[in-house]
C-alpha positions as CSV (number, residue, x, y, z in Angstrom):
1,M,198.7,76.2,75.2
2,R,198.1,74.0,78.1
3,I,200.9,73.4,80.5
4,I,200.5,70.3,82.7
5,I,202.0,70.2,86.2
6,S,201.5,67.9,89.0
7,A,199.9,69.2,92.2
8,E,202.9,68.0,94.1
9,D,205.3,69.9,91.9
10,F,203.1,73.0,92.0
11,E,203.2,73.0,95.8
12,K,207.0,72.5,95.8
13,Y,207.5,75.5,93.5
14,C,205.3,77.7,95.7
15,K,207.1,76.6,98.8
16,V,210.5,77.3,97.2
17,F,209.3,80.7,95.9
18,D,208.1,81.7,99.4
19,Q,211.6,80.9,100.8
20,M,213.5,82.8,98.1
21,K,215.4,86.0,99.0
22,W,214.0,87.7,96.0
23,Q,210.2,88.2,95.9
24,A,208.0,89.8,93.3
25,G,206.7,92.3,95.8
26,E,204.9,95.1,93.9
27,Y,206.5,94.1,90.5
28,A,204.2,92.9,87.7
29,P,205.0,92.9,84.0
30,T,203.2,95.5,81.9
31,E,200.5,94.7,79.5
32,E,202.9,95.2,76.6
33,E,205.5,92.8,78.2
34,I,202.8,90.2,78.7
35,N,201.6,90.5,75.1
36,T,205.0,90.7,73.4
37,R,207.2,88.4,75.6
38,I,205.2,86.2,77.9
39,L,202.1,85.0,75.9
40,P,204.1,84.0,72.8
41,N,206.5,82.1,75.1
42,M,204.1,80.9,77.8
43,K,205.9,77.6,78.3
44,D,209.1,79.4,79.1
45,Y,207.3,82.0,81.4
46,A,204.9,79.8,83.3
47,L,207.1,79.5,86.4
48,F,207.9,83.2,86.3
49,L,204.1,84.0,86.4
50,I,203.6,81.5,89.2
51,W,206.5,83.2,91.1
52,I,204.8,86.6,90.6
53,D,201.5,85.2,91.8
54,C,202.9,83.5,94.8
55,T,205.3,86.2,96.0
56,G,203.8,89.4,94.7
57,V,201.7,92.1,96.5
58,E,198.7,93.7,94.8
59,T,198.7,97.5,94.5
60,P,196.4,99.9,92.7
61,A,199.2,100.3,90.1
62,N,199.6,96.6,89.4
63,K,196.1,95.3,90.0
64,K,195.2,95.0,86.4
65,S,198.4,93.1,85.5
66,R,198.1,90.7,88.5
67,E,194.5,89.9,87.7
68,W,195.5,89.2,84.1
69,I,198.3,87.0,85.3
70,R,195.9,85.0,87.4
71,D,193.6,84.6,84.4
72,I,196.5,83.5,82.2
73,L,197.6,80.9,84.8
74,R,194.0,79.7,85.2
75,D,193.6,79.3,81.5
76,S,197.1,77.8,80.8
77,L,197.9,75.6,83.7
78,E,196.4,72.1,84.2
79,I,197.3,70.9,87.7
80,I,197.0,67.1,87.9
81,E,197.1,64.9,90.9
82,E,199.9,62.6,89.6
83,K,202.6,63.1,87.1
84,E,202.0,61.1,83.9
85,E,204.8,58.6,83.4
86,T,207.2,59.5,80.6
87,K,207.6,56.8,78.0
């Protein structure tokens, strides 16, 4: 599933996430959580994964999950320069 987001909106989300009190820190979902909850509902979890990527810290314990999250985002998100007008 491709999720389209404008570059402007993507930057706004990252800025808001950076200013939030709650940051992902060392948290990353497990492989099982990614497979059973996130991937089947990627449209619902896209912002959650962006939040983890923007505000998280990589550790030896979460490195594999964070790399996988970046791969999922790279494969799922299409960042465009302008929003397409809704008809």
